[in-house]
C-alpha positions as CSV (number, residue, x, y, z in Angstrom):
1,X,-9.9,13.3,-5.4
2,X,-6.6,14.6,-6.6
3,X,-3.6,14.6,-4.2
4,X,-3.0,18.1,-2.8
5,X,-0.1,19.6,-4.8
6,X,1.0,23.2,-4.7
7,X,0.6,25.1,-8.0
8,X,0.2,28.9,-8.6
9,X,-3.6,28.4,-8.3
10,X,-3.4,26.1,-5.2
11,X,-0.7,27.7,-3.1
12,X,-2.4,27.2,0.3
13,X,-1.8,23.8,1.8
14,X,-1.7,23.7,5.6
15,X,-0.2,20.6,7.1
16,X,-1.5,19.8,10.6
17,X,1.3,17.4,11.4
18,X,2.2,17.8,15.1
19,X,1.1,16.9,18.6
20,X,-2.7,16.6,19.0
21,X,-4.7,16.2,22.1
22,X,-5.7,12.5,22.6
23,X,-8.1,10.6,24.8
24,X,-9.2,6.9,24.5
25,X,-12.8,6.3,25.5
26,X,-12.3,3.4,27.9
27,X,-15.8,3.4,29.2
28,X,-17.5,0.0,29.2
29,X,-19.8,1.0,26.3
30,X,-17.0,2.9,24.5
31,X,-19.8,5.5,23.8
32,X,-19.1,8.0,26.5
33,X,-17.6,10.5,24.0
34,X,-20.8,10.5,22.0
35,X,-23.1,10.5,25.0
36,X,-21.3,13.6,26.3
37,X,-20.7,15.1,22.9
38,X,-16.9,15.6,23.3
39,X,-16.8,17.1,19.8
40,X,-18.6,20.2,21.0
41,X,-15.7,21.4,23.1
42,X,-12.0,21.2,23.3
43,X,-11.1,17.6,24.2
44,X,-9.1,18.9,27.2
45,X,-12.4,20.0,28.8
46,X,-13.8,16.5,28.8
47,X,-11.2,14.9,31.0
48,X,-7.5,14.0,31.0
49,X,-5.8,14.1,27.6
50,X,-2.3,13.3,26.5
51,X,-0.2,14.6,23.6
52,X,-0.3,12.3,20.6
53,X,1.8,12.7,17.5
54,X,-0.1,12.9,14.2
55,X,0.7,11.0,12.1
56,X,1.4,7.8,14.1
57,X,-0.2,4.8,15.6
58,X,-1.2,5.5,19.2
59,X,-0.4,1.9,20.3
60,X,3.3,2.1,21.0
61,X,3.7,5.8,22.0
62,X,3.1,5.4,25.7
63,X,4.0,2.8,28.4
64,X,0.3,2.0,28.9
65,X,-0.4,-1.7,28.0
66,X,-4.1,-0.9,28.0
67,X,-3.6,1.8,25.3
68,X,-1.4,-0.5,23.3
69,X,-4.1,-3.1,23.1
70,X,-7.1,-0.7,23.1
71,X,-10.1,-1.5,21.0
72,X,-12.9,1.1,20.5
73,X,-13.3,4.8,20.0
74,X,-10.3,7.1,20.5
75,X,-10.5,10.8,20.2
76,X,-8.2,13.5,18.8
77,X,-8.4,17.2,18.4
78,X,-6.2,20.1,17.4
79,X,-6.6,23.8,16.6
80,X,-5.6,26.1,13.7
81,X,-6.1,29.5,12.3
82,X,-7.5,30.2,8.8
83,X,-6.8,33.3,6.7
84,X,-9.7,35.6,6.1
85,X,-8.7,36.3,2.5
86,X,-9.2,32.6,1.6
87,X,-12.8,32.4,2.7
88,X,-14.0,32.9,-0.9
89,X,-12.2,29.7,-1.9
90,X,-13.2,26.1,-1.8
91,X,-11.8,24.8,1.5
92,X,-11.0,21.1,1.9
93,X,-10.0,19.0,4.9
94,X,-8.2,15.9,3.9
95,X,-7.1,12.9,6.0
96,X,-4.8,10.5,4.1
97,X,-5.4,7.5,6.3
98,X,-7.3,6.8,9.5
99,X,-7.7,3.2,10.9
100,X,-10.4,2.1,10.8
101,X,-13.7,4.1,11.1
102,X,-13.5,7.9,11.4
103,X,-15.9,10.7,12.1
104,X,-14.6,14.3,11.7
105,X,-16.0,17.6,13.1
106,X,-14.9,21.2,12.6
107,X,-15.9,23.5,15.4
108,X,-18.4,20.9,16.6
109,X,-20.1,20.5,13.2
110,X,-19.8,17.1,11.5
111,X,-17.9,17.3,8.2
112,X,-17.6,13.7,7.1
113,X,-17.3,10.0,7.9
114,X,-15.2,7.2,6.4
115,X,-15.1,3.5,6.7
116,X,-11.8,1.7,6.1
117,X,-8.1,2.4,6.8
118,X,-5.2,3.1,4.4
119,X,-7.0,5.3,1.8
120,X,-7.6,9.1,1.8
121,X,-10.9,10.9,2.3
122,X,-11.8,14.5,2.3
123,X,-14.7,16.9,2.8
124,X,-15.4,20.6,2.2
125,X,-15.5,23.1,5.0
126,X,-17.9,26.0,4.4
127,X,-16.7,29.5,5.1
128,X,-19.4,30.1,7.7
129,X,-18.2,27.0,9.6
130,X,-14.8,28.7,10.2
131,X,-13.7,31.6,12.4
132,X,-11.1,34.0,11.1
133,X,-10.8,35.9,14.3
134,X,-10.2,32.9,16.6
135,X,-8.8,29.4,16.7
136,X,-10.7,26.6,14.8
137,X,-10.9,23.1,16.2
138,X,-10.7,19.8,14.3
139,X,-12.0,16.7,16.2
140,X,-11.5,13.2,14.9
141,X,-13.0,10.1,16.5
142,X,-11.3,6.8,15.4
143,X,-12.5,3.3,15.9
144,X,-10.2,0.3,15.2
145,X,-12.8,-2.4,15.8
146,X,-12.7,-5.1,13.1
147,X,-15.9,-7.1,12.3
148,X,-16.8,-9.8,9.9
149,X,-17.6,-7.2,7.3
150,X,-14.6,-4.9,7.6
151,X,-11.4,-5.1,5.5
152,X,-9.5,-6.8,7.0
153,X,-12.2,-8.7,8.9
154,X,-12.2,-9.7,12.5
155,X,-14.6,-10.5,15.3
156,X,-15.4,-9.2,18.8
157,X,-15.8,-12.0,21.4
158,X,-17.6,-11.2,24.6
159,X,-16.6,-13.4,27.5
160,X,-19.6,-13.9,29.8
161,X,-18.2,-16.3,32.4
162,X,-18.0,-13.9,35.4
163,X,-16.0,-16.5,37.3
164,X,-13.1,-15.9,34.8
165,X,-13.8,-12.5,33.3
166,X,-15.1,-9.1,34.6
167,X,-18.5,-7.8,33.4
168,X,-18.3,-6.5,29.8
169,X,-15.0,-8.1,29.0
170,X,-14.3,-8.6,25.3
171,X,-11.4,-9.4,23.0
172,X,-10.7,-8.5,19.4
173,X,-10.1,-11.6,17.4
174,X,-7.9,-10.9,14.3
175,X,-7.9,-12.8,11.0
176,X,-4.7,-11.2,9.7
177,X,-1.1,-11.9,10.9
178,X,0.0,-8.3,11.8
179,X,-0.7,-6.0,14.6
180,X,-4.0,-4.0,14.5
181,X,-2.2,-0.6,14.7
182,X,-4.7,2.3,15.0
183,X,-5.0,6.0,14.8
184,X,-4.4,8.9,12.4
185,X,-1.7,7.2,10.4
186,X,-1.0,9.7,7.7
187,X,-1.1,13.5,7.0
188,X,-4.0,15.7,7.8
189,X,-4.2,18.8,5.5
190,X,-6.4,21.8,4.9
191,X,-6.1,23.1,1.3
192,X,-8.0,25.4,-1.0
193,X,-8.9,25.4,-4.6
194,X,-11.0,27.8,-6.7
195,X,-14.7,27.4,-6.6
196,X,-14.6,25.9,-10.1
197,X,-11.8,23.4,-10.1
198,X,-10.2,20.4,-11.8
199,X,-11.8,17.5,-10.1
200,X,-10.1,14.4,-11.6
201,X,-7.6,13.4,-14.3
202,X,-7.3,10.0,-15.9
203,X,-4.2,9.3,-18.1
204,X,-3.7,6.2,-20.3
205,X,-0.4,6.0,-22.1
206,X,0.9,4.1,-25.1
207,X,3.7,4.3,-27.7
208,X,4.5,3.1,-31.2
209,X,7.8,3.4,-32.9
210,X,9.1,7.0,-32.2
211,X,5.8,8.4,-30.9
212,X,4.2,8.3,-27.5
213,X,0.5,8.8,-26.8
214,X,-1.1,10.3,-23.7
215,X,-4.9,9.7,-23.7
216,X,-6.4,12.1,-21.2
217,X,-9.8,12.6,-19.6
218,X,-10.3,15.6,-17.3
219,X,-13.4,16.3,-15.2
220,X,-14.2,19.6,-13.5
221,X,-16.6,20.6,-10.8
222,X,-18.9,22.3,-13.3
223,X,-21.4,20.1,-15.2
224,X,-21.4,22.5,-18.1
225,X,-18.3,22.9,-20.2
226,X,-19.8,26.1,-21.5
227,X,-19.0,27.6,-18.1
228,X,-15.3,27.5,-19.1
229,X,-13.7,30.3,-21.1
230,X,-10.6,28.3,-21.9
231,X,-8.9,24.9,-21.3
232,X,-5.1,24.6,-21.6
233,X,-3.4,21.2,-21.4
234,X,0.4,21.0,-21.5
235,X,2.8,18.1,-21.3
236,X,6.3,18.9,-20.2
237,X,9.4,16.7,-20.1
238,X,11.7,16.3,-17.2
239,X,13.5,19.6,-18.1
240,X,10.2,21.5,-18.2
241,X,10.3,21.8,-22.0
242,X,6.8,21.7,-23.6
243,X,6.4,18.6,-25.7
244,X,2.7,18.5,-26.3
245,X,-0.5,20.6,-26.0
246,X,-4.2,20.4,-26.2
247,X,-7.2,22.6,-25.7
248,X,-10.0,20.4,-24.5
249,X,-10.9,18.1,-21.5
250,X,-10.6,14.9,-23.4
251,X,-8.3,13.7,-26.1
252,X,-4.9,12.4,-27.1
253,X,-1.5,14.2,-27.1
254,X,1.3,12.9,-29.2
255,X,4.8,12.9,-27.7
256,X,7.6,12.7,-30.2
257,X,10.6,10.4,-29.3
258,X,9.2,9.6,-25.9
259,X,11.3,8.6,-22.9
260,X,9.6,5.5,-21.6
261,X,9.1,4.8,-17.9
262,X,11.2,1.7,-17.0
263,X,12.0,-0.2,-13.7
264,X,15.4,0.9,-12.6
265,X,16.9,-2.6,-13.2
266,X,16.1,-2.9,-16.9
267,X,19.3,-1.3,-18.1
268,X,17.8,1.7,-19.8
269,X,19.5,5.1,-20.2
270,X,16.7,7.0,-18.4
271,X,14.7,4.7,-16.0
272,X,11.7,6.0,-14.2
273,X,11.4,8.9,-16.5
274,X,8.5,11.2,-15.5
275,X,6.7,13.8,-17.6
276,X,4.4,16.5,-16.2
277,X,0.8,16.8,-17.2
278,X,-0.5,20.3,-16.5
279,X,-4.1,21.5,-16.9
280,X,-5.3,25.1,-16.5
281,X,-9.0,26.1,-16.7
282,X,-10.4,29.6,-16.8
283,X,-14.1,30.3,-16.2
284,X,-16.2,32.9,-17.9
285,X,-15.9,35.0,-14.7
286,X,-12.1,34.8,-15.0
287,X,-11.5,32.3,-12.1
288,X,-8.5,30.1,-12.7
289,X,-7.4,26.7,-11.5
290,X,-4.2,24.8,-12.3
291,X,-3.1,21.3,-11.5
292,X,0.2,19.5,-12.2
293,X,0.4,15.7,-12.4
294,X,3.7,13.7,-12.8
295,X,3.2,10.6,-15.0
296,X,5.2,8.1,-17.0
297,X,4.7,6.6,-20.5
298,X,4.6,2.8,-20.3
299,X,2.5,-0.2,-21.2
300,X,1.7,-3.4,-19.4
301,X,0.7,-6.7,-21.1
302,X,0.3,-10.3,-20.1
303,X,0.6,-13.5,-22.0
304,X,0.2,-17.0,-20.7
305,X,3.9,-17.1,-19.8
306,X,5.1,-13.5,-19.6
307,X,4.5,-10.2,-17.9
308,X,5.6,-7.4,-20.3
309,X,6.6,-3.8,-19.5
310,X,6.9,-1.8,-22.7
311,X,6.8,-5.1,-24.6
312,X,9.8,-6.4,-22.9
313,X,9.6,-9.4,-20.5
314,X,9.8,-8.3,-16.9
315,X,10.9,-10.6,-14.0
316,X,10.0,-9.4,-10.6
317,X,12.8,-10.0,-8.1
318,X,11.2,-8.3,-5.1
319,X,10.0,-8.2,-1.6
320,X,6.7,-8.1,0.2
321,X,6.7,-5.3,2.7
322,X,4.8,-3.9,5.7
323,X,4.4,-0.2,6.3
324,X,5.6,-0.8,9.9
325,X,8.0,1.3,11.9
326,X,9.2,0.7,15.5
327,X,7.5,3.6,17.4
328,X,5.1,5.1,14.9
329,X,3.6,1.8,14.0
330,X,1.9,2.5,10.7
331,X,2.4,6.2,11.0
332,X,3.9,8.1,8.0
333,X,7.7,8.3,8.6
334,X,9.9,10.1,6.0
335,X,13.2,8.9,7.4
336,X,12.0,5.3,7.3
337,X,10.7,5.8,3.7
338,X,14.1,7.1,2.7
339,X,15.9,4.3,4.5
340,X,13.7,1.6,3.0
341,X,14.2,2.8,-0.6
342,X,18.0,2.8,0.0
343,X,17.7,-0.7,1.2
344,X,15.5,-1.8,-1.7
345,X,18.1,-0.5,-4.1
346,X,20.9,-2.1,-2.1
347,X,19.2,-5.4,-2.3
348,X,18.6,-5.1,-6.1
349,X,14.9,-5.1,-5.6
350,X,12.8,-4.0,-8.6
351,X,9.3,-4.9,-7.3
352,X,7.2,-4.6,-4.1
353,X,3.8,-5.7,-3.1
354,X,1.9,-3.4,-0.8
355,X,1.0,-6.3,1.5
356,X,-1.6,-6.2,2.8
357,X,-3.1,-2.7,2.3
358,X,-2.4,0.4,0.3
359,X,0.8,2.3,1.3
360,X,1.1,6.0,1.7
361,X,1.1,8.2,-1.4
362,X,4.5,9.5,-0.4
363,X,5.8,5.9,-0.7
364,X,4.1,5.5,-4.1
365,X,5.7,8.8,-5.2
366,X,9.1,7.3,-4.6
367,X,8.2,4.1,-6.5
368,X,7.3,6.3,-9.5
369,X,10.4,8.4,-9.2
370,X,12.9,5.6,-8.4
371,X,11.6,2.9,-10.7
372,X,10.2,0.4,-8.3
373,X,7.3,-1.7,-9.7
374,X,4.3,-2.1,-7.5
375,X,1.6,-4.8,-7.1
376,X,-1.0,-2.6,-5.5
377,X,-3.0,-4.5,-2.9
378,X,-6.2,-3.6,-1.0
379,X,-6.7,-4.5,2.7
380,X,-8.6,-7.7,1.8
381,X,-6.5,-10.0,4.0
382,X,-8.0,-12.7,6.2
383,X,-11.2,-13.3,4.2
384,X,-11.4,-16.9,5.4
385,X,-14.8,-17.4,7.1
386,X,-18.2,-17.8,5.4
387,X,-19.6,-14.7,7.1
388,X,-16.8,-12.6,5.4
389,X,-18.4,-13.3,2.0
390,X,-21.8,-11.7,2.4
391,X,-23.4,-8.8,0.5
392,X,-22.3,-6.2,3.0
393,X,-18.7,-7.3,2.8
394,X,-18.9,-7.4,-1.0
395,X,-20.3,-3.9,-1.3
396,X,-17.6,-2.5,0.9
397,X,-14.9,-4.5,-0.9
398,X,-16.0,-3.0,-4.2
399,X,-16.0,0.5,-2.8
400,X,-12.4,0.0,-1.5
401,X,-11.2,-1.1,-4.9
402,X,-12.8,2.0,-6.4
403,X,-11.0,4.2,-3.9
404,X,-7.7,2.4,-4.6
405,X,-8.0,2.6,-8.4
406,X,-9.1,6.2,-8.1
407,X,-6.0,7.1,-6.0
408,X,-3.3,5.2,-7.9
409,X,-4.6,4.9,-11.5
410,X,-2.1,7.4,-12.9
411,X,1.0,5.9,-11.4
412,X,3.4,4.3,-13.8
413,X,4.9,2.1,-11.0
414,X,1.6,0.4,-10.4
415,X,1.5,-2.6,-12.8
416,X,-1.2,-4.8,-11.2
417,X,-4.1,-4.6,-8.8
418,X,-4.3,-7.2,-6.0
419,X,-7.8,-7.7,-4.6
420,X,-7.0,-9.9,-1.6
421,X,-4.3,-11.9,0.2
422,X,-4.9,-15.5,1.1
423,X,-8.7,-15.7,1.1
424,X,-10.4,-19.1,1.3
425,X,-10.7,-19.3,-2.4
426,X,-11.7,-23.0,-2.1
427,X,-15.1,-22.1,-0.6
428,X,-18.0,-22.2,-3.0
429,X,-19.0,-18.7,-1.8
430,X,-15.6,-17.3,-3.0
431,X,-16.6,-17.4,-6.6
432,X,-19.7,-15.3,-6.2
433,X,-17.7,-12.9,-4.1
434,X,-14.4,-12.5,-5.9
435,X,-15.5,-12.8,-9.5
436,X,-17.5,-9.5,-9.4
437,X,-14.6,-7.8,-7.5
438,X,-12.1,-8.9,-10.1
439,X,-14.3,-8.0,-13.0
440,X,-15.2,-4.6,-11.4
441,X,-11.6,-3.7,-10.9
442,X,-10.8,-4.7,-14.5
443,X,-13.7,-2.5,-15.7
444,X,-12.4,0.4,-13.6
445,X,-8.9,0.0,-15.2
446,X,-8.7,-2.2,-18.3
447,X,-5.0,-1.3,-18.7
448,X,-3.6,-3.3,-15.8
449,X,-3.8,-7.0,-14.9
450,X,-5.8,-8.0,-11.8
451,X,-5.0,-10.7,-9.3
452,X,-5.3,-11.9,-5.8
453,X,-2.8,-13.8,-3.7
454,X,-3.8,-17.4,-3.3
455,X,-2.6,-20.0,-0.8
456,X,-5.0,-22.9,-1.5
457,X,-4.2,-26.4,-2.8
458,X,-4.3,-26.2,-6.6
459,X,-6.9,-29.0,-6.8
460,X,-9.3,-27.0,-4.6
461,X,-8.7,-23.5,-6.0
462,X,-11.8,-21.9,-7.5
463,X,-11.1,-18.2,-8.1
464,X,-7.7,-18.1,-10.0
465,X,-9.5,-18.8,-13.3
466,X,-10.6,-15.1,-13.2
467,X,-7.2,-13.5,-12.7
468,X,-4.7,-12.3,-15.3
469,X,-1.5,-13.3,-13.3
470,X,-1.5,-16.0,-10.6
471,X,0.2,-14.9,-7.4
472,X,0.6,-17.6,-4.8
473,X,2.2,-17.9,-1.3
474,X,4.2,-21.0,-0.5
475,X,5.9,-22.1,2.8
476,X,7.2,-25.6,2.1
477,X,9.6,-26.7,4.9
478,X,8.1,-24.1,7.3
479,X,4.4,-24.4,7.8
480,X,4.4,-27.8,6.2
481,X,7.2,-30.4,6.7
482,X,9.0,-27.9,9.0
483,X,12.8,-28.2,8.8
484,X,12.8,-30.6,5.8
485,X,14.5,-28.3,3.2
486,X,15.4,-31.4,1.2
487,X,11.7,-31.6,0.1
488,X,11.4,-28.0,-1.1
489,X,12.5,-28.5,-4.7
490,X,10.3,-31.6,-5.3
491,X,7.2,-30.1,-3.6
492,X,7.5,-26.6,-4.9
493,X,8.5,-27.5,-8.5
494,X,5.6,-30.0,-8.9
495,X,3.2,-27.5,-7.3
496,X,4.1,-24.6,-9.6
497,X,3.9,-26.9,-12.7
498,X,0.4,-28.0,-11.6
499,X,-0.8,-24.4,-11.2
500,X,0.4,-23.4,-14.6
501,X,-0.9,-26.6,-16.2
502,X,-4.4,-25.9,-14.7
503,X,-4.7,-22.2,-15.4
504,X,-2.1,-21.5,-18.2
505,X,-1.2,-18.1,-16.8
506,X,2.1,-16.6,-15.6
507,X,2.9,-17.1,-12.0
508,X,4.5,-15.0,-9.3
509,X,5.5,-16.6,-6.0
510,X,4.3,-13.7,-3.9
511,X,5.6,-15.0,-0.5
512,X,8.1,-17.6,0.7
513,X,10.1,-17.3,3.9
514,X,11.1,-18.6,7.3
515,X,11.1,-16.9,10.7
516,X,14.7,-16.0,11.8
517,X,16.0,-14.6,15.0
518,X,18.9,-12.2,14.1
519,X,22.1,-13.4,15.7
520,X,20.8,-16.9,16.4
521,X,23.3,-19.5,14.8
522,X,23.6,-23.2,14.8
523,X,25.5,-25.7,12.7
524,X,23.9,-27.9,11.3
525,X,21.1,-25.5,10.6
526,X,18.1,-25.4,12.8
527,X,14.8,-23.6,12.4
528,X,14.8,-19.9,13.5
529,X,18.6,-19.7,13.0
530,X,20.1,-17.5,10.3
531,X,21.7,-20.6,8.8
532,X,18.3,-22.2,8.3
533,X,16.9,-19.1,6.5
534,X,19.8,-19.2,4.1
535,X,19.4,-22.9,3.5
536,X,15.7,-22.5,3.0
537,X,16.0,-19.7,0.6
538,X,18.6,-21.4,-1.5
539,X,16.3,-24.3,-2.1
540,X,13.6,-22.0,-3.3
541,X,16.0,-20.1,-5.6
542,X,17.0,-23.3,-7.4
543,X,13.3,-23.9,-8.3
544,X,12.9,-20.3,-9.3
545,X,15.9,-20.5,-11.6
546,X,14.6,-23.7,-13.3
547,X,11.3,-21.9,-14.1
548,X,12.5,-18.4,-14.8
549,X,12.1,-17.8,-18.5
550,X,9.4,-20.4,-18.6
551,X,6.1,-19.3,-16.8
552,X,7.5,-18.0,-13.6
553,X,7.6,-14.2,-13.8
554,X,8.4,-13.2,-10.2
555,X,9.7,-14.1,-6.8
556,X,9.0,-12.0,-3.6
557,X,10.6,-13.0,-0.3
558,X,8.5,-12.7,2.8
559,X,9.4,-10.3,4.3
560,X,11.5,-7.2,3.7
561,X,11.8,-6.5,7.4
562,X,10.5,-8.0,10.7
563,X,7.1,-6.6,11.8
564,X,4.8,-6.6,14.7
565,X,1.9,-9.1,15.1
566,X,-0.6,-9.9,17.8
567,X,0.6,-11.7,20.9
568,X,0.6,-15.5,20.3
569,X,2.9,-18.4,21.1
570,X,4.1,-18.9,17.4
571,X,5.5,-15.3,17.3
572,X,8.4,-13.9,19.3
573,X,7.6,-10.2,19.6
574,X,6.3,-10.2,16.0
575,X,7.0,-11.9,12.7
576,X,10.7,-12.5,12.2
577,X,10.7,-13.6,8.5
578,X,12.3,-10.3,7.5
579,X,15.7,-10.3,5.7
580,X,16.2,-7.1,7.7
581,X,15.4,-6.6,11.4
582,X,12.6,-4.2,12.3
583,X,15.4,-1.7,12.9
584,X,16.6,-2.3,9.3
585,X,19.8,-4.2,10.1
586,X,20.6,-7.0,7.6
587,X,20.5,-10.6,8.5
588,X,22.7,-13.1,6.6
589,X,19.8,-13.6,4.2
590,X,19.9,-10.0,3.0
591,X,23.3,-10.5,1.7
592,X,22.2,-13.7,0.0
593,X,19.3,-11.9,-1.6
594,X,21.5,-9.0,-2.7
595,X,23.9,-11.4,-4.4
596,X,21.1,-13.2,-6.2
597,X,19.2,-10.1,-7.3
598,X,22.3,-8.4,-8.7
599,X,23.3,-11.5,-10.6
600,X,19.8,-11.5,-12.2
601,X,20.3,-7.8,-13.0
602,X,23.8,-8.3,-14.5
603,X,23.3,-11.8,-15.7
604,X,26.7,-12.7,-14.3
605,X,27.9,-15.2,-11.8
606,X,29.7,-12.7,-9.6
607,X,28.3,-9.4,-8.4
608,X,30.7,-6.6,-7.6
609,X,29.2,-3.9,-5.4
610,X,29.6,-0.1,-6.1
611,X,32.8,-0.1,-4.0
612,X,34.4,-2.6,-6.3
613,X,34.7,-5.2,-3.5
614,X,33.1,-8.5,-3.8
615,X,29.7,-8.6,-2.3
616,X,28.0,-11.7,-0.9
617,X,30.7,-14.1,-2.3
618,X,32.8,-13.2,0.7
619,X,30.3,-15.0,2.9
620,X,30.5,-18.2,0.9
621,X,34.0,-18.7,2.4
622,X,32.4,-18.5,5.9
623,X,29.4,-20.7,5.2
624,X,30.4,-22.9,2.2
625,X,27.9,-25.7,3.0
626,X,25.0,-23.3,3.0
627,X,25.8,-20.8,0.3
628,X,27.9,-22.7,-2.1
């Protein structure tokens, strides 16, 4: 399932972004829409509808508390015209992300279903299912219910005490620490291809001395290569000069004097260099298809102490993120994407983790183009109960990893697959569950390391023996020994040495952080103040510096920006561990991190910003006891 890109053979891509009709099924059973077959008619004929932007999360669009917290089936529809002259093409309807379960109809006929948010799915529309003389209607039913076998898992609790709750009352229990945003989160497109088309492309790159190698495997919709009159494969450089050719569906193209893809911080003359892989097929009947795929030449390797990009040691100074905006929730938001990448570069970030679900392909495109390394994580967060480790969960988890690898396998920015965040990897059931997931992911893509993000005690950990790189989350002086920053260096240093001693693998601290209310100050420092976040981070940084160059290959602050969570007494309108607010304004800690990351980049004691003025050192005069 290739991402829809315009080429001369695939010029028609109709983006259905805009205001759709929307209605939540708030019946007791949540089944009224199916009982009354809302998909057979315009949604406006079934009852009251409201305009809903697509893409967006529906939760924060209105002033309705019930809709913000709604759990169950919600319905969307919109209308479109389709050109008569394209009826002889293959017609595809694609949804880039719907959370969580989705059923899709075109003109009342079911086209497809999909389980799981955050990843794309598509289905073919047959010409007879469309009208060329009248409007066509797309209907999408979305259900955000989380159960023990979804990713992430959850549980519906029915409250049966009628003295305290009305009949049929239920609550959605979450096992992840972020808000259960729901809806059509990313783009919806209709596009066409020829009837015989390029179905998939897999690229594996390598280099040696002054030659690059692009190993390619192309599949088409025809099972018989003899149906094809010709196959033309061309590799172009960034200036559209042809640098390699082939005439078959599988093989290797040599690239002389290759420009390698590098993270932007590795001081190369042409970081994030992208080539173009172009394939054109022609059938015996003269039908043509053409697809263009950007890619980079680079290698990833792991030793017991190093993570190597193009055979050079790579140190991840990064952030864990959430694809979370203020109004759109998890809806695709181009201004936010642009702002976030500017802030990532401002911080000096060279690496992100897609915590805790795959991000939009438009975000991944920017990582490829701007040289931001990605630890690509699936939605396996909150797998902490025994009923999350059963065969149904395992089967779904394997499928999700297949979809993720299929989507992102050709991206040079993706250097690692993460199969989960903070599962209970000390449970005996965890080995039988995660070992096949890790091995299956490795079999799908042998070129990249696999991991999951652990948070267990090293003495109880059972699954990390099967990963290539150990990623762990640590919150010393926050969730344990809260406020006692004087213990961080002793506790964290000993802990990291034990992890490496037991597993003999490189380590990334994938999360560390402290909730901080922007503008809250106190001296001496106190938890939730900006002073405390600075003090807290400085203690961690001293440990990182003592182990960087040994077996520590990365540090990722939690979090890039504040984000929304469920309502609970340990959160004040969301998680406040961001170094930026949810509105993307910096806290003091952002300046600290910027100073640190640019010192790592430049290997100097003083960072000078692009303006030539001193960066964070200015703040050391204001808070000398904290920053030093």
